[in-house]
N, C-alpha and C positions, 0 to 999 in steps of 0.2 A: 577525139581524147587522141592524143597523137601517140606516134608505136612504142616511143621509150619511155613517156612517160605514164609513171604511174599510180594510182589512185590512193591519196595516204589516208591512213584508218583517222577518223573525228575524233580528238582527243577530249574525253567527255569530263567534268567540272567533278563527276564521283570519282574519278583515281584521286586522293590527297594531296598527290602529288600538282597536278595543274588546279585542284580549288586554293590549294597556298598560293601558286603564282599567278593565278587568276585576282583572285580577293584580296593577296594579304601582301602584293608588290608594289611597293612605293612609285607612287604615281597613280595606282588604283584605288585611290580612297572613294571616287565617286560610286566608283561602282559596288566596292562593300559596303558604303552607304546605303545605297537602294536594298540592296538584301537584309542589312539590320533592319532601317526602317521597316521593310514590308513586314519583317517577323515579331518586331518589337510594338509594334503601331508609334511611335512615337517620332520627334524632330530629331534628326542628330546635326548640328551645328559644324562639326569639323570630327576630323578621323586621324592618328596620329599611329601610323604603321612601322616609326620605328627603331622599335625593338622583332622585328622579324628579318628573318634571315633565312637562306635557303642553303644547306650545304652539302654538298653528295655525299658524308659521312651520315645524314639526320635520313638516307632515305634507304639503309643499309642496319636500321639500329632499332631494335624495339623495346629504347629505354623509357617510351613515352606510348609506343603503340599506334602512335599515328601523327602528322605535322598538323598541328595546331595553329593559328593563327592570334597574334597579343596584335591588339589594339586598345588606344585611351581614347574613349568617348567624353567629347564635349571637355577637352583638360582635366575631368574628376571622374570619369569609370574606366574602370579596366576591363575587359573582355574577351573572351578568351572562344573564338570559335571553331569546331571541328566538324569535318565529315569523315564518315566512319560505314562504310558499304559493308564490311565483313563482321560479324559481330565478334570481340575478343572474351565476352565473359565478363560478368560483374561492371559495367559499363555507368550503372550507377554510384557504385563508389569509387569510380576512377575517377568520376567528374566532378565527386565530391572531393575529392584528394587535390586535382588542381585548381578546384574554389580555394579551398584550404592552405595552398600553395600562395595565389595569388594574394591570397585577404591577407594572410602573413606578413608578405614582404611588404607590404602598405606602406609600414610604419618601423621605425627604428628606434633601437635601445635608447629612452629618457622621453620619447617626444610622447604625448597623450593618445589615448583611445580613438578620439574624436577625431586624428587625423587619416583615422583606416580609413579608405576608399571603397567605393561599393564597388563589389565585381560580378560578375554578370555570364555566365556556363553559356553557349550556344552549340545544342548539339544535334547533326545533322543525319537521320542514320538511312542507309539503305536496305534499312530491313524493320522488320514490327518487336516491339522489344518484349519479350515472353510477359513479364510483369506488367505492360501496359494493352495488354488482349481486350478486356473489356473497356478500357478509355475509348469510346469511340470519336476520336479526336484525330485530325491533322498535326497539329501544332497546343502542345500545354505547354501551362506558363506555373512555376514551381517557386514556391516561397515559405516561409517557418511561420505559421497560422496555428491558434488557439485553437484545438478540438472541436468546444463547442461555439462557437464563437467564430466562424470560417472567415469572415472581413474581417477580421480584424490580423492585423503582421506584425510578426514581433519586433522586425526589422527589415528596412529595404536594402541593407547591405547586400545579402544575398537573393539572387535570381537566378534561376534555370532559367532555358528553355528546350523542347527537343521537339525537333520535325521528325515525324516517320512520313518519308517519300514515299510508300506503299501506300499508305492509307489515303493519301491524297486522290487517288482514281476511286478509292470506295466511299469517299464522302464527302469532295468537294466541298468541303465546308470554311473553305478560306479565302482571305479577299483573293479579288482578281488580279491585285496587283502581285500576292506571294501567288500564286495559285500561277501565273506566270512566270514566276523565278525557279520553282519547282520543276517545270516543263523544259527549264531553260538547261537545268543543275542534270536533270535526268538524260535529254536527249536533244544536245543542243541544234542535231541535225535535222530536226522536222517540227522544230517551232517555226511559225511564218512569221518574221520579221516585220511583213505590211503590215498585222493585224496588233501590233507589239506598239503601243502608247509613250512607256517608261525610258525613255532617253539612256536610262540608266544601263536596263538590258540590252539596246544595240549597242553603249560602247561595250559589254562585259563580251556581244557576240564577236563583236570586231576584236576583241584584243585577243580571242579563240583563236581564231583565225589566223591571225599573224602568229601567235605559239601554235598551232598547228603547222603550219610553213618550218618550222628550225625543226632542223633536225637532232639538233642536242637536247630540245624541249623533250622530243618525242621517245629520246633514248632512255631521258631520265623517267619518263613516265612508265616506261614498260619496264624497267629498273626497279621500279618501285613495285608494280603488278607483280613481277615476278618475288619479290622479298617475300610480300606479303600473302602470295597465293603457298609461297614455301611455308610460310608461318601456319598456315593454316592446319597444312598436311601434315607439317610434324605433330602439331597440337592431338589431328585427329588419328597419327601414329600411336603419340604418346599415350592417348583413352585407348586403342583397341588394345596393346601392352600391358594396360591397367591393368583390362578387364580380363586377359588371359594370364596375369598372375593371379587375380582375386579367382579365378576359376579353378586352375591349379593348385592353392594353398586349400578353398574349401573341399576339394577332391580329398586332399593328402587329409586332411580334417578329421572327413567324413571316416574315406578308408582308417584313419587310429580307432577313430569311436569304434568302428565296426568289428576290429583285432581283439579290442579291450574286451568287447559284451562275448566275442567267442570266447576266448579265454578263460573270461568269469564264467559261460557256462560250464567250460570244459573242467573248470577245477569244482566247482556244483557235481558234476559226475562223480568225479574221483571220491569225494569225501562221503557220494553217499555209497 
């Protein structure tokens, strides 16, 4: 390394800005196609990323909480892909809301309901969901099914995939193809490209190296990390403040009851 040369920090796809820049950027359709094919185990013929834009103001807003990727698959399926490293809480309700928003946008007034498109939500988390601790699977697929006939699906218009990255190290239960994508997303600097056969992962690694050398991209990723960190700190503080307020209220209530009891006892003594 030269004297004036500074070793750059590797930008990881777990940063949602980098994830969107890598998988949601026009021209990178093959990269996203490789990831989605590995997750859904389905052939994806074409992907349209026309609805994706990354604006600087999006980095500093928590309107939706995360930077998601909108994609149209095979011309007739709407897909929303999101990576979430920090648990924002109520994530199940949030992805259901995202699905309903996309689904309702699939039809305009006066059109027949049969024109509604299938909507797929893909959530990639850097943490384990508390409600799914008992599920010993890295990747889960969710649909609407009948309670006593689980093989019967009510409609194919709703489909959720949840990929919990930490579970991969525990169970190693996904395909080799998806396993390599998990390794790349978590630790791109550690993956040995000589062992990788998937051309789309090789493209992703090359694209990430290009992004990594761009000072603007580095700054955008840094801003996003700071914003998310600040959001987490603020929520933690708000929780602590709420606990303190609750404790003070309980103390006041307890003291009030104690004074009332003492007053009642004294009143009884006077009457006697």
